[in-house]
C-alpha positions, 0 to 999 in steps of 0.5 A, a space after each residue: 480493532 483489539 489486540 489478537 490474543 495469543 495462540 494456544 496449542 492443544 498439549 498433544 502438539 507440545 513437542 511438535 515444530 508448528 509455525 503460528 500465523 501472526 494474522 487474524 481470520 474474519 469472515 465477511 458476508 457480501 454487501 451487494 449482488 453486483 450482476 447475475 444471469 437471467 436467462 429464461 431457464 438457467 436462473 440464479 434465485 433468492 440470492 439476497 440470502 447470501 447477504 445474511 449473517 453467515 454461521 459457517 456450518 452446513 445444515 439439513 434443509 434447503 431454506 435461506 439459500 441461493 439457488 443457481 440452476 443450469 439447463 442443458 443449454 445454459 449456465 447460471 452465474 453470479 458477481 458479489 461485491 464484499 464492499 472494499 478491498 481485502 486480502 484472503 479467500 472465500 468460504 463456500 457453504 453449500 446446501 443439500 443439492 438434489 443429485 447429491 454430487 459434487 458440482 463444478 464451479 468456476 471462481 473469479 476474484 477481482 479488484 474491479 468488477 470488470 477484472 472479476 468478469 474477464 477471461 485470461 486471454 493474453 491481451 487484457 493483461 489478466 493473469 494468475 501471476 503470484 496469486 490465483 484469481 481465476 480457477 475451477 474446482 468442484 464444490 461438495 454437496 451439504 459442505 464446506 470449502 475454503 478456497 483462494 488467497 489474493 486481493 479482491 473485492 469482487 467474486 464471480 461464481 459460474 456453474 460449469 455442469 449442465 442440468 444442476 442446481 447448486 444451493 449456496 447457503 453462504 459465500 464469505 470472503 476470508 479476511 486475513 489481517 494483522 489485528 492491531 489498533 489505528 494509534 494514529 488518526 487524522 481529521 480536518 474540516 475537509 472530509 475528501 482528505 479524511 477519507 484519503 488519509 484513511 484509504 492510505 492507512 488501510 492500504 498498508 494495513 492490507 499489506 501488513 501480512 506475514 511480511 510487509 508486502 508491495 500489494 496483496 494481488 501482485 507482486 506479494 513480495 518485499 520490495 525495498 523501495 516500496 517499503 520507505 513510504 509504506 513504513 512511514 505510514 506504519 510510523 504514522 498510523 501504527 507505530 512499532 510493529 514487528 513486520 517492519 524488522 522481520 521484512 528489512 532483515 529478510 531482504 538483507 539476508 537475501 542480499 549479500 554485498 555487493 548484490 543490489 536488493 531486488 536486483 535495483 541499485 536504488 532499493 539498496 539505497 532506500 534500505 539505509 535511508 529506511 533504517 535511518 527513519 525507523 531508528 528516529 521514530 522507534 529508537 530501538 538501538 539494539 536493533 540498529 546495532 544488529 545492522 552495522 556489519 552489513 551497513 558497513 559493507 553496503 556503504 563501503 561499496 556504495 563509495 566505490 560507486 562515486 567517480 572523481 567529479 563527484 557523480 554516482 556510477 550505480 550499476 544494476 537496474 537504474 530505477 526510480 519508479 515506473 513513470 519516470 523510467 523513460 526519462 534516462 536524464 531524470 533517473 541519473 538526477 534522482 539517483 545522484 540525489 538519493 546518493 547524497 540522501 543516503 550518505 547523509 543518513 549513513 553519517 547520522 547512523 554511524 554517529 549514533 553507532 559511535 563509528 566516527 571513521 565510517 561517519 566521516 567517510 559518509 559525510 566526505 561522500 555526500 560533499 563530494 556528491 553534492 558538487 555534482 548538479 544534474 538536470 532533473 530534465 523536467 522530471 518531477 521525481 527527480 526534482 523532488 528528491 534533489 529538493 529533499 537532498 539539497 541539490 536543488 532550490 525548493 522554490 525553483 523545483 516547485 516553480 519550474 517543474 513540480 507545479 507544472 500541470 497540477 497533477 499531471 506527471 504525478 505518480 503514486 510512489 513518488 508522489 509522496 516525495 513531490 509533496 514533501 518537496 512542495 512543502 519544502 517550498 512552502 507551497 502547502 495548499 497546492 499540495 493539499 490540492 494535488 492530494 485531493 485531485 490525484 488520490 481523491 480521483 481514485 476514490 471517485 472512481 470507486 477505489 477503496 485502496 490506492 493504486 500501483 499507478 494512476 494518471 489523472 488523464 484517466 478520469 475522462 469518461 471513465 466508468 467506476 471500477 465497482 460497476 458494470 461498465 456502461 456502453 460508451 464509457 471507459 474501463 479504467 482497469 482494462 484500458 490503462 497501466 503499463 510496463 509490467 502492470 498493464 490492463 487487469 494485471 495492475 494492482 489496485 492495492 499498492 502500499 507505495 501510494 499511501 503517501 498523503 497519509 504520512 504527509 497529512 500527519 507530518 505537515 498538517 498536523 506538523 509532527 516532525 521527530 527530532 530526536 530518536 524514539 520521539 524523545 523530542 518531536 516538533 509541532 509545526 502546523 501548515 494548515 493551508 486552506 483548512 480551518 482546523 485539523 486534529 488527530 494523534 500520533 503514536 510514539 514509543 511512549 504513547 499517543 501525542 493528541 493534537 488539534 489545530 484551529 486556524 484563527 481570522 488572522 491567519 495564526 493558529 491555535 494549537 492544543 497538544 497533549 504529549 505522553 511522559 518521555 515526549 518533549 514537545 517544542 514548537 
């Protein structure tokens, strides 16, 4: 992808306040006709014309069009596949229908075939929440209409009027995205891992809209907990992008202390952790200084949430991720660990800001918090956070919690931290197996972006999401999901699920930022069972190029080329 050109306004608008979109609009033809009605009377014909490249213009004549015909008893329908998940809408170009009148249609968007084919019935989870995905409208004859703003791959069009013929010249997906290069890359001898890395990168790219969203179908909001794995993927793949500070500042300004970001206490903790990581990867001291007032207020508020025994007493919604939410002891343990990480990050940030008093407060708070050792209660989420905060021995956490059951009880959001904790225990090959099995299973089911939630047990007798569900098979989208994402409400493009992308670059390529702004980067590869791995990593100074080859004796030969200004240590 190239760099987007700067917008230019006509001179007549020079003195007018006009907002400009940071995104690019592209148009994509369908790649496949999944299904169509085939009544003896009402029919769809010449549908292959819809897969031709479009010109986005109506013309006189009725050649090269798809015809949808209804009778007085039957109506016609068609289901289109645009090849992969995208964010946007559709543009419909019509021909000259015989009666020269607008024609009513029903449009349904879907992240799966079955979602595009379903009704909003109050039972299956299908909804128009946050983005309209099921609606009726009139199409002009011999005209162009654009409609829709959602995450989708599939579109179903139904005629609603009887005794009509609709001439569809073109149905194009309108793809809205930031036109930015993929500066980071990853390749190895395992194509499954390569595809997983790129799918995670693409998932986050889709959510880099005007702000950094959690998902493109639902909720389309700036959720701060979701932002951490997303921003680590941004750091890994795209380097600096203004969507990150824009989103962090939006939620900061909307959440005066002592309110919790998004109403969730842990999400205010994540805001601090994110700022530590963002500064270390990007090194923008001026931006960090802009956070000092709020950061000070928030840390001082958090200090009031530690009791005499060193236990956190966070109020608000006590939350890690949805799959762990019913394990209250696990949530408590995870929040304790997050508080430790937050105070450690606070100490680093205030030291950089040369506020020794606040840095000392954070250091003392972290020490008090570490005196309290909670029980993770078999929660992989809690064990991962406790490992990363130093509250739990990595090998103990891995052997007694994280590795039990393989991918069972993994989660799309906290799976990133589970992988990092396994790496802390030196269990690199097992971590790769979890990536292959857990995230790879979504690809096996037809995913082109990673989901809000996934359970490895869902693969039993499951149909692919890009096909009509065969009789006797399980509709994964309709049948599963929980909490606020039951059935078709489940998001199939959720940025918090991108963890393997940054994990593979950080641990397999071995990229670890040591000094802010990537001035010093340590390269320490862990190939596990891989023969070789190579890739690139973006820094404020340019791209680091890396290749590792595993020798027969288990040692690794590394070739590294870094830009001027970046010191590489091994």
